[in-house]
Z-matrix of the N, CA and C atoms (Angstrom, degrees):
N
C 1 1.445
C 2 1.521 1 109.02
N 3 1.309 2 116.32 1 125.11
C 4 1.453 3 121.73 2 -177.64
C 5 1.522 4 112.26 3 -83.85
N 6 1.290 5 113.97 4 177.53
C 7 1.467 6 120.52 5 178.37
C 8 1.531 7 109.80 6 -77.54
N 9 1.307 8 115.05 7 150.02
C 10 1.456 9 119.75 8 174.15
C 11 1.521 10 108.84 9 -81.85
N 12 1.313 11 115.79 10 165.43
C 13 1.456 12 120.78 11 179.61
C 14 1.529 13 110.71 12 -60.19
N 15 1.324 14 116.83 13 -38.94
C 16 1.467 15 120.95 14 -179.91
C 17 1.526 16 111.25 15 -64.63
N 18 1.332 17 116.97 16 -42.35
C 19 1.467 18 119.26 17 -179.11
C 20 1.535 19 110.56 18 -68.34
N 21 1.333 20 116.53 19 -34.75
C 22 1.466 21 119.51 20 176.39
C 23 1.520 22 110.64 21 -65.40
N 24 1.334 23 116.79 22 -41.53
C 25 1.452 24 120.66 23 178.19
C 26 1.532 25 111.30 24 -63.94
N 27 1.323 26 117.05 25 -36.76
C 28 1.472 27 121.35 26 176.47
C 29 1.521 28 110.72 27 -64.31
N 30 1.338 29 116.58 28 -42.82
C 31 1.460 30 120.80 29 179.37
C 32 1.522 31 110.10 30 -63.18
N 33 1.327 32 117.41 31 -44.30
C 34 1.469 33 121.67 32 179.78
C 35 1.526 34 109.92 33 -63.18
N 36 1.325 35 117.80 34 -43.02
C 37 1.472 36 121.05 35 179.12
C 38 1.528 37 110.93 36 -63.39
N 39 1.331 38 116.38 37 -40.75
C 40 1.471 39 120.44 38 178.16
C 41 1.532 40 110.84 39 -65.37
N 42 1.331 41 117.17 40 -41.44
C 43 1.468 42 120.98 41 177.31
C 44 1.527 43 111.10 42 -62.88
N 45 1.347 44 117.27 43 -42.29
C 46 1.462 45 120.69 44 178.16
C 47 1.524 46 110.60 45 -60.46
N 48 1.325 47 116.26 46 -43.55
C 49 1.467 48 120.89 47 179.87
C 50 1.531 49 110.58 48 -62.53
N 51 1.313 50 117.28 49 -45.95
C 52 1.462 51 121.19 50 -179.40
C 53 1.525 52 110.69 51 -65.63
N 54 1.317 53 117.42 52 -40.66
C 55 1.465 54 120.88 53 178.29
C 56 1.530 55 111.28 54 -63.73
N 57 1.325 56 116.83 55 -37.52
C 58 1.470 57 119.29 56 -179.21
C 59 1.520 58 111.68 57 -65.86
N 60 1.328 59 117.74 58 -25.77
C 61 1.462 60 122.42 59 179.43
C 62 1.525 61 112.73 60 -91.50
N 63 1.327 62 117.64 61 -7.70
C 64 1.466 63 121.80 62 -172.17
C 65 1.519 64 112.40 63 -93.22
N 66 1.340 65 114.71 64 149.47
C 67 1.456 66 121.87 65 175.69
C 68 1.531 67 111.03 66 -98.34
N 69 1.328 68 115.64 67 -31.74
C 70 1.462 69 122.20 68 -175.81
C 71 1.515 70 108.27 69 -141.60
N 72 1.310 71 115.76 70 142.15
C 73 1.464 72 121.35 71 172.95
C 74 1.515 73 107.18 72 -131.82
N 75 1.328 74 116.08 73 132.27
C 76 1.460 75 117.36 74 172.23
C 77 1.509 76 109.88 75 -133.25
N 78 1.322 77 114.41 76 154.33
C 79 1.457 78 122.42 77 -171.96
C 80 1.518 79 108.87 78 -112.80
N 81 1.337 80 115.03 79 133.21
C 82 1.451 81 119.65 80 175.81
C 83 1.524 82 109.29 81 -122.54
N 84 1.305 83 115.46 82 153.85
C 85 1.452 84 121.72 83 173.17
C 86 1.527 85 105.81 84 -90.30
N 87 1.317 86 116.80 85 113.22
C 88 1.463 87 120.20 86 -174.35
C 89 1.519 88 112.94 87 -100.73
N 90 1.315 89 117.42 88 8.71
C 91 1.462 90 121.05 89 -176.92
C 92 1.521 91 110.84 90 -57.04
N 93 1.314 92 116.73 91 130.23
C 94 1.454 93 121.84 92 178.93
C 95 1.514 94 113.71 93 98.30
N 96 1.337 95 117.78 94 -7.55
C 97 1.461 96 119.99 95 178.25
C 98 1.520 97 110.13 96 -82.10
N 99 1.313 98 115.53 97 142.75
C 100 1.456 99 120.29 98 175.38
C 101 1.526 100 109.02 99 -85.27
N 102 1.314 101 116.13 100 169.45
C 103 1.462 102 120.78 101 177.68
C 104 1.529 103 109.74 102 -61.59
N 105 1.311 104 117.28 103 -38.44
C 106 1.469 105 121.08 104 179.65
C 107 1.532 106 110.63 105 -63.95
N 108 1.339 107 116.54 106 -38.66
C 109 1.466 108 119.78 107 179.96
C 110 1.532 109 111.43 108 -69.91
N 111 1.328 110 117.44 109 -39.43
C 112 1.470 111 120.38 110 176.32
C 113 1.529 112 108.91 111 -63.59
N 114 1.320 113 117.12 112 -40.97
C 115 1.472 114 121.08 113 178.16
C 116 1.526 115 110.50 114 -63.31
N 117 1.318 116 116.86 115 -38.67
C 118 1.468 117 121.16 116 177.24
C 119 1.528 118 110.40 117 -63.35
N 120 1.338 119 117.03 118 -43.31
C 121 1.471 120 120.97 119 177.64
C 122 1.523 121 110.39 120 -60.73
N 123 1.321 122 117.09 121 -45.79
C 124 1.475 123 120.53 122 179.29
C 125 1.519 124 110.95 123 -62.23
N 126 1.322 125 117.59 124 -39.66
C 127 1.468 126 121.94 125 179.26
C 128 1.527 127 110.77 126 -63.92
N 129 1.335 128 116.85 127 -39.57
C 130 1.472 129 120.91 128 179.59
C 131 1.535 130 111.59 129 -69.12
N 132 1.329 131 116.46 130 -33.66
C 133 1.460 132 120.81 131 -176.82
C 134 1.531 133 113.12 132 -81.83
N 135 1.319 134 117.35 133 -26.54
C 136 1.465 135 121.89 134 -174.44
C 137 1.529 136 114.10 135 -53.57
N 138 1.344 137 121.42 136 -45.20
C 139 1.475 138 120.09 137 -178.30
C 140 1.534 139 113.83 138 -63.37
N 141 1.319 140 118.10 139 -18.62
C 142 1.465 141 120.86 140 -178.86
C 143 1.525 142 112.27 141 -92.69
N 144 1.331 143 117.65 142 4.51
C 145 1.457 144 120.47 143 -178.87
C 146 1.515 145 112.16 144 74.41
N 147 1.315 146 115.91 145 36.44
C 148 1.465 147 121.87 146 -175.28
C 149 1.524 148 110.03 147 -118.71
N 150 1.330 149 115.34 148 144.88
C 151 1.461 150 121.58 149 179.84
C 152 1.519 151 108.38 150 -117.50
N 153 1.321 152 116.28 151 135.57
C 154 1.465 153 121.91 152 175.04
C 155 1.524 154 107.69 153 -109.27
N 156 1.330 155 116.31 154 116.25
C 157 1.459 156 122.04 155 -178.57
C 158 1.518 157 109.75 156 -113.66
N 159 1.327 158 115.56 157 130.15
C 160 1.457 159 121.16 158 172.75
C 161 1.521 160 105.45 159 -108.59
N 162 1.321 161 115.24 160 112.91
C 163 1.458 162 120.13 161 -178.26
C 164 1.524 163 109.46 162 -148.73
N 165 1.294 164 115.41 163 166.43
C 166 1.466 165 119.86 164 179.42
C 167 1.520 166 109.89 165 -68.30
N 168 1.321 167 115.41 166 145.59
C 169 1.458 168 120.93 167 179.34
C 170 1.533 169 111.97 168 -60.30
N 171 1.340 170 117.06 169 -35.42
C 172 1.465 171 119.74 170 -179.85
C 173 1.526 172 111.23 171 -65.12
N 174 1.327 173 117.23 172 -37.47
C 175 1.468 174 119.96 173 178.24
C 176 1.531 175 110.45 174 -67.96
N 177 1.319 176 116.86 175 -39.00
C 178 1.473 177 119.40 176 177.62
C 179 1.529 178 109.68 177 -67.36
N 180 1.322 179 116.67 178 -38.69
C 181 1.461 180 120.07 179 178.76
C 182 1.534 181 110.43 180 -60.67
N 183 1.329 182 116.26 181 -39.82
C 184 1.476 183 119.89 182 177.88
C 185 1.524 184 110.96 183 -69.77
N 186 1.322 185 117.73 184 -35.82
C 187 1.471 186 120.83 185 179.24
C 188 1.525 187 110.67 186 -66.22
N 189 1.327 188 115.59 187 -37.38
C 190 1.465 189 120.06 188 178.65
C 191 1.520 190 109.15 189 -67.90
N 192 1.340 191 115.95 190 -43.49
C 193 1.458 192 121.39 191 177.81
C 194 1.511 193 112.38 192 52.41
N 195 1.314 194 115.92 193 -126.52
C 196 1.464 195 122.09 194 -178.70
C 197 1.523 196 111.94 195 -101.04
N 198 1.322 197 117.73 196 13.78
C 199 1.471 198 121.85 197 -178.87
C 200 1.529 199 109.13 198 -70.34
N 201 1.324 200 116.04 199 109.21
C 202 1.471 201 121.37 200 -176.30
C 203 1.523 202 111.89 201 -62.18
N 204 1.322 203 117.29 202 -29.22
C 205 1.465 204 121.31 203 -178.77
C 206 1.530 205 111.35 204 -63.40
N 207 1.327 206 117.09 205 -35.41
C 208 1.465 207 120.96 206 -176.08
C 209 1.524 208 113.32 207 -109.86
N 210 1.317 209 118.89 208 0.43
C 211 1.460 210 122.67 209 -178.04
C 212 1.534 211 113.37 210 -55.53
N 213 1.354 212 120.51 211 -39.56
C 214 1.468 213 119.37 212 179.74
C 215 1.528 214 114.24 213 -62.32
N 216 1.329 215 117.65 214 -14.88
C 217 1.466 216 121.17 215 179.86
C 218 1.524 217 111.29 216 -65.02
N 219 1.329 218 117.70 217 -22.91
C 220 1.464 219 120.72 218 -176.73
C 221 1.529 220 112.84 219 -62.39
N 222 1.345 221 117.90 220 -25.52
C 223 1.469 222 119.28 221 -179.69
C 224 1.531 223 112.57 222 -70.50
N 225 1.345 224 117.01 223 -14.73
C 226 1.465 225 120.47 224 -179.89
C 227 1.531 226 112.11 225 -101.42
N 228 1.334 227 117.80 226 2.50
C 229 1.463 228 121.81 227 -175.71
C 230 1.527 229 110.97 228 -87.36
N 231 1.320 230 115.57 229 84.95
C 232 1.459 231 120.77 230 174.74
C 233 1.523 232 107.81 231 -156.21
N 234 1.317 233 115.46 232 146.34
C 235 1.455 234 120.12 233 179.14
C 236 1.520 235 112.42 234 72.57
N 237 1.327 236 116.39 235 -158.99
C 238 1.465 237 122.45 236 -179.88
C 239 1.517 238 108.94 237 -79.46
N 240 1.327 239 116.78 238 109.33
C 241 1.463 240 120.88 239 -173.91
C 242 1.522 241 111.76 240 -114.82
N 243 1.316 242 114.21 241 134.58
C 244 1.464 243 121.66 242 168.10
C 245 1.522 244 105.18 243 -118.23
N 246 1.312 245 115.65 244 137.23
C 247 1.462 246 120.96 245 -174.95
C 248 1.525 247 108.77 246 -109.97
N 249 1.310 248 115.53 247 124.42
C 250 1.464 249 120.96 248 178.60
C 251 1.523 250 106.40 249 -105.40
N 252 1.335 251 114.96 250 112.34
C 253 1.458 252 122.56 251 -174.30
C 254 1.527 253 108.78 252 -107.88
N 255 1.329 254 115.99 253 111.78
C 256 1.465 255 122.75 254 -172.41
C 257 1.522 256 109.71 255 -97.77
N 258 1.327 257 115.73 256 122.23
C 259 1.468 258 120.60 257 -179.49
C 260 1.521 259 111.68 258 -96.45
N 261 1.330 260 118.25 259 -45.76
C 262 1.458 261 121.09 260 -170.43
C 263 1.528 262 113.52 261 -113.39
N 264 1.318 263 116.12 262 -80.00
C 265 1.466 264 123.09 263 -171.09
C 266 1.523 265 110.70 264 -88.55
N 267 1.323 266 116.47 265 92.24
C 268 1.467 267 121.08 266 -175.84
C 269 1.523 268 111.06 267 -64.81
N 270 1.329 269 116.98 268 -50.97
C 271 1.467 270 120.46 269 -179.33
C 272 1.515 271 112.07 270 -60.60
N 273 1.326 272 116.19 271 -43.10
C 274 1.468 273 120.61 272 179.74
C 275 1.515 274 112.09 273 -63.63
N 276 1.338 275 116.64 274 -38.63
C 277 1.464 276 120.34 275 179.64
C 278 1.528 277 110.98 276 -66.38
N 279 1.324 278 116.32 277 -43.19
C 280 1.468 279 119.65 278 -179.91
C 281 1.523 280 109.83 279 -65.57
N 282 1.328 281 117.03 280 -41.28
C 283 1.464 282 120.08 281 178.36
C 284 1.523 283 111.19 282 -64.83
N 285 1.341 284 117.17 283 -39.56
C 286 1.467 285 120.22 284 177.95
C 287 1.526 286 110.37 285 -63.13
N 288 1.329 287 117.23 286 -40.98
C 289 1.464 288 120.39 287 177.25
C 290 1.525 289 110.83 288 -64.95
N 291 1.342 290 116.85 289 -42.88
C 292 1.462 291 119.93 290 -179.42
C 293 1.526 292 110.99 291 -63.57
N 294 1.331 293 117.56 292 -38.46
C 295 1.468 294 120.88 293 176.00
C 296 1.524 295 110.43 294 -62.50
N 297 1.333 296 116.03 295 -43.19
C 298 1.461 297 120.09 296 177.83
C 299 1.521 298 110.50 297 -62.88
N 300 1.334 299 116.57 298 -43.17
C 301 1.461 300 121.06 299 -178.21
C 302 1.532 301 110.91 300 -62.45
N 303 1.340 302 116.87 301 -38.89
C 304 1.467 303 119.95 302 178.22
C 305 1.517 304 110.73 303 -64.57
N 306 1.334 305 116.60 304 -37.08
C 307 1.462 306 120.71 305 -178.71
C 308 1.527 307 111.21 306 -75.33
N 309 1.328 308 118.25 307 -45.75
C 310 1.466 309 121.77 308 -174.67
C 311 1.525 310 112.60 309 -84.38
N 312 1.316 311 117.63 310 -37.87
C 313 1.469 312 123.84 311 -178.88
C 314 1.527 313 112.87 312 54.57
N 315 1.358 314 116.08 313 30.59
C 316 1.461 315 119.20 314 -178.65
C 317 1.521 316 112.62 315 -121.31
N 318 1.304 317 118.45 316 -10.30
C 319 1.462 318 119.57 317 -176.07
C 320 1.521 319 110.73 318 -103.71
N 321 1.314 320 113.80 319 162.58
C 322 1.463 321 120.46 320 179.53
C 323 1.519 322 107.71 321 -137.65
N 324 1.315 323 116.59 322 126.15
C 325 1.458 324 121.95 323 177.81
C 326 1.522 325 108.63 324 -80.40
N 327 1.331 326 116.80 325 120.40
C 328 1.473 327 120.58 326 -179.56
C 329 1.518 328 111.68 327 -86.23
N 330 1.312 329 116.37 328 -39.81
C 331 1.458 330 120.66 329 -177.78
C 332 1.512 331 109.61 330 159.32
N 333 1.308 332 115.64 331 -175.77
C 334 1.449 333 119.12 332 -178.32
C 335 1.516 334 111.96 333 -154.60
N 336 1.324 335 114.96 334 -179.80
C 337 1.456 336 121.82 335 178.82
C 338 1.521 337 108.23 336 -137.14
N 339 1.338 338 114.19 337 132.75
C 340 1.464 339 120.67 338 176.11
C 341 1.518 340 107.64 339 -141.11
N 342 1.315 341 116.38 340 126.40
C 343 1.460 342 122.85 341 179.57
C 344 1.528 343 112.48 342 52.74
N 345 1.321 344 115.96 343 41.03
C 346 1.453 345 120.51 344 175.92
C 347 1.515 346 115.60 345 79.20
N 348 1.327 347 117.15 346 8.08
C 349 1.468 348 120.49 347 -178.99
C 350 1.525 349 109.92 348 -116.83
N 351 1.317 350 115.45 349 135.45
C 352 1.460 351 121.06 350 176.90
C 353 1.530 352 108.87 351 -75.25
N 354 1.319 353 115.64 352 138.12
C 355 1.462 354 121.74 353 179.70
C 356 1.517 355 108.85 354 -121.22
N 357 1.334 356 116.04 355 136.50
C 358 1.456 357 118.45 356 175.03
C 359 1.535 358 108.99 357 -85.45
N 360 1.302 359 116.26 358 179.49
C 361 1.469 360 121.24 359 -176.19
C 362 1.529 361 111.57 360 -59.20
N 363 1.326 362 117.88 361 -43.17
C 364 1.462 363 121.82 362 -178.68
C 365 1.531 364 111.24 363 -63.75
N 366 1.327 365 117.16 364 -38.85
C 367 1.459 366 120.52 365 -179.73
C 368 1.526 367 111.28 366 -68.68
N 369 1.325 368 116.92 367 -39.15
C 370 1.472 369 120.08 368 177.43
C 371 1.520 370 109.76 369 -63.86
N 372 1.329 371 117.36 370 -42.63
C 373 1.464 372 120.79 371 178.35
C 374 1.525 373 111.09 372 -64.79
N 375 1.331 374 117.45 373 -37.04
C 376 1.473 375 120.92 374 178.43
C 377 1.527 376 110.57 375 -64.03
N 378 1.321 377 117.28 376 -39.04
C 379 1.465 378 120.52 377 176.45
C 380 1.523 379 109.85 378 -63.63
N 381 1.314 380 116.96 379 -37.98
C 382 1.464 381 121.15 380 178.51
C 383 1.515 382 112.93 381 -65.98
N 384 1.335 383 117.47 382 -26.74
C 385 1.461 384 121.09 383 -179.65
C 386 1.524 385 112.90 384 -80.90
N 387 1.334 386 117.39 385 -12.62
C 388 1.459 387 120.25 386 178.55
C 389 1.531 388 109.86 387 -67.88
N 390 1.341 389 117.21 388 148.66
C 391 1.464 390 118.51 389 177.27
C 392 1.529 391 110.51 390 -66.25
N 393 1.323 392 115.73 391 153.22
C 394 1.463 393 120.24 392 -179.77
C 395 1.527 394 110.57 393 -71.56
N 396 1.306 395 115.53 394 167.59
C 397 1.462 396 121.91 395 -179.77
C 398 1.531 397 110.17 396 -58.71
N 399 1.325 398 116.85 397 -42.59
C 400 1.462 399 121.14 398 -179.87
C 401 1.526 400 111.67 399 -64.14
N 402 1.346 401 116.75 400 -39.59
C 403 1.460 402 120.48 401 178.86
C 404 1.530 403 110.79 402 -66.04
N 405 1.330 404 117.18 403 -40.44
C 406 1.459 405 120.32 404 178.38
C 407 1.527 406 111.23 405 -64.57
N 408 1.329 407 116.92 406 -42.17
C 409 1.468 408 120.56 407 178.02
C 410 1.522 409 110.01 408 -62.17
N 411 1.321 410 117.28 409 -41.54
C 412 1.468 411 121.01 410 179.04
C 413 1.532 412 110.91 411 -64.35
N 414 1.330 413 117.28 412 -40.21
C 415 1.464 414 120.49 413 178.75
C 416 1.530 415 111.07 414 -65.03
N 417 1.327 416 116.58 415 -41.76
C 418 1.471 417 120.17 416 178.69
C 419 1.519 418 110.31 417 -65.93
N 420 1.330 419 116.64 418 -43.80
C 421 1.470 420 120.08 419 179.08
C 422 1.525 421 110.45 420 -62.22
N 423 1.327 422 117.76 421 -40.41
C 424 1.463 423 121.37 422 177.65
C 425 1.521 424 111.82 423 -63.10
N 426 1.334 425 116.68 424 -41.35
C 427 1.467 426 120.51 425 179.24
C 428 1.528 427 110.80 426 -65.96
N 429 1.322 428 116.90 427 -42.20
C 430 1.471 429 120.70 428 177.92
C 431 1.523 430 110.31 429 -63.98
N 432 1.320 431 116.81 430 -42.63
C 433 1.462 432 121.48 431 179.39
C 434 1.532 433 110.75 432 -62.90
N 435 1.326 434 116.95 433 -39.76
C 436 1.467 435 120.49 434 179.52
C 437 1.530 436 110.78 435 -64.23
N 438 1.314 437 117.37 436 -41.71
C 439 1.461 438 121.16 437 -179.95
C 440 1.525 439 110.49 438 -64.49
N 441 1.323 440 117.25 439 -46.19
C 442 1.468 441 119.76 440 -179.15
C 443 1.525 442 111.19 441 -65.25
N 444 1.321 443 117.40 442 -35.65
C 445 1.462 444 120.44 443 177.64
C 446 1.525 445 110.34 444 -64.44
N 447 1.335 446 116.53 445 -44.06
C 448 1.475 447 119.94 446 179.36
C 449 1.527 448 110.96 447 -63.92
N 450 1.333 449 117.53 448 -40.20
C 451 1.467 450 120.72 449 178.12
C 452 1.523 451 110.15 450 -63.76
N 453 1.333 452 116.98 451 -44.04
C 454 1.465 453 120.75 452 -179.56
C 455 1.528 454 110.70 453 -63.21
N 456 1.312 455 117.86 454 -42.48
C 457 1.468 456 121.41 455 178.71
C 458 1.521 457 110.00 456 -64.36
N 459 1.338 458 116.76 457 -42.49
C 460 1.469 459 120.31 458 179.58
C 461 1.520 460 111.54 459 -63.51
N 462 1.315 461 117.10 460 -44.01
C 463 1.461 462 121.07 461 179.19
C 464 1.525 463 110.15 462 -64.22
N 465 1.295 464 117.45 463 -40.70
C 466 1.464 465 121.99 464 179.76
C 467 1.524 466 110.98 465 -68.60
N 468 1.324 467 117.66 466 -29.34
C 469 1.464 468 122.21 467 -176.48
C 470 1.536 469 111.76 468 -71.60
N 471 1.321 470 118.99 469 -29.50
C 472 1.469 471 121.95 470 -177.93
C 473 1.528 472 111.20 471 -60.19
N 474 1.345 473 120.36 472 -55.13
C 475 1.467 474 118.44 473 179.41
C 476 1.538 475 112.18 474 -66.52
N 477 1.323 476 116.85 475 -33.49
C 478 1.466 477 119.11 476 -179.58
C 479 1.529 478 110.14 477 -65.10
N 480 1.338 479 117.68 478 -44.66
C 481 1.469 480 119.78 479 179.82
C 482 1.523 481 110.58 480 -69.07
N 483 1.337 482 117.93 481 -33.92
C 484 1.457 483 121.18 482 175.78
C 485 1.527 484 110.09 483 -64.02
N 486 1.320 485 116.08 484 -41.43
C 487 1.469 486 120.55 485 177.68
C 488 1.519 487 111.47 486 -63.47
N 489 1.345 488 118.04 487 -42.87
C 490 1.461 489 121.57 488 178.66
C 491 1.524 490 110.47 489 -63.69
N 492 1.337 491 115.98 490 -39.60
C 493 1.456 492 120.75 491 179.23
C 494 1.530 493 110.48 492 -63.81
N 495 1.318 494 117.94 493 -46.06
C 496 1.466 495 121.95 494 178.56
C 497 1.525 496 111.04 495 -63.18
N 498 1.343 497 116.19 496 -39.27
C 499 1.466 498 120.26 497 179.04
C 500 1.527 499 110.04 498 -65.35
N 501 1.338 500 116.86 499 -39.99
C 502 1.461 501 120.06 500 178.78
C 503 1.523 502 110.56 501 -64.31
N 504 1.333 503 117.47 502 -41.06
C 505 1.470 504 120.91 503 178.11
C 506 1.528 505 110.05 504 -64.50
N 507 1.339 506 116.81 505 -42.67
C 508 1.468 507 120.93 506 179.64
C 509 1.519 508 110.59 507 -64.13
N 510 1.341 509 116.73 508 -41.62
C 511 1.464 510 120.24 509 179.11
C 512 1.527 511 110.30 510 -65.82
N 513 1.323 512 116.70 511 -37.94
C 514 1.456 513 120.65 512 179.54
C 515 1.531 514 110.20 513 -66.26
N 516 1.337 515 116.35 514 -45.06
C 517 1.468 516 119.80 515 178.76
C 518 1.529 517 110.56 516 -65.02
N 519 1.308 518 117.21 517 -38.88
C 520 1.472 519 120.67 518 178.25
C 521 1.508 520 110.30 519 -65.80
N 522 1.336 521 116.49 520 -38.94
C 523 1.472 522 120.57 521 178.75
C 524 1.512 523 111.19 522 -67.22
N 525 1.330 524 117.90 523 -39.46
C 526 1.461 525 119.81 524 179.60
C 527 1.524 526 111.12 525 -73.43
N 528 1.330 527 118.71 526 -32.71
C 529 1.464 528 119.80 527 176.96
C 530 1.537 529 111.11 528 -71.80
N 531 1.354 530 117.11 529 -32.33
C 532 1.470 531 120.97 530 176.47
C 533 1.536 532 110.12 531 -68.68
N 534 1.344 533 118.13 532 -36.61
C 535 1.468 534 120.98 533 -179.63
C 536 1.527 535 109.64 534 -73.74
N 537 1.336 536 119.38 535 -31.88
C 538 1.453 537 121.23 536 177.28
C 539 1.539 538 110.35 537 -71.37
N 540 1.317 539 117.23 538 -34.08
C 541 1.466 540 121.31 539 -178.94
C 542 1.514 541 109.94 540 -72.49
N 543 1.289 542 120.70 541 -24.48
C 544 1.447 543 122.85 542 -177.94
C 545 1.479 544 112.36 543 -85.61
């Protein structure tokens, strides 16, 4: 028994809503995965704010419609497609998928779309290798902290070296006055 027209329209509306909230979408060939394996993939993706949708390519094509941002996704719509729609943590989602792929060894990444541009498998993996937003913020904060520490040490060193210089002059004068007195 197939879907009714109303249920198809609901699926398309839900896909449109999810796509509007997503930053990246990539398509995998899920043929050969069991229900338990798909559930495992969804469980791994959930903490990164990512949704894995298994739907017909025609329904996804209708959800994309005339949206220029997602139009390049149509070139990946063939065969058994699962759509991974990333809302928040792009790097984390790609890494979670790659971990799943290493464990299951049954899926194939076809490509993806980000900001209206089609991405091949290598480009999606390269995005996954980038440090996360939190790691970048930590690196910037560390660099800023290092600079301020060096400035503070340098500023503190000026009076300290001036004091050592004055002490050396005083010791020298005291030493020469002691030798003259003897």
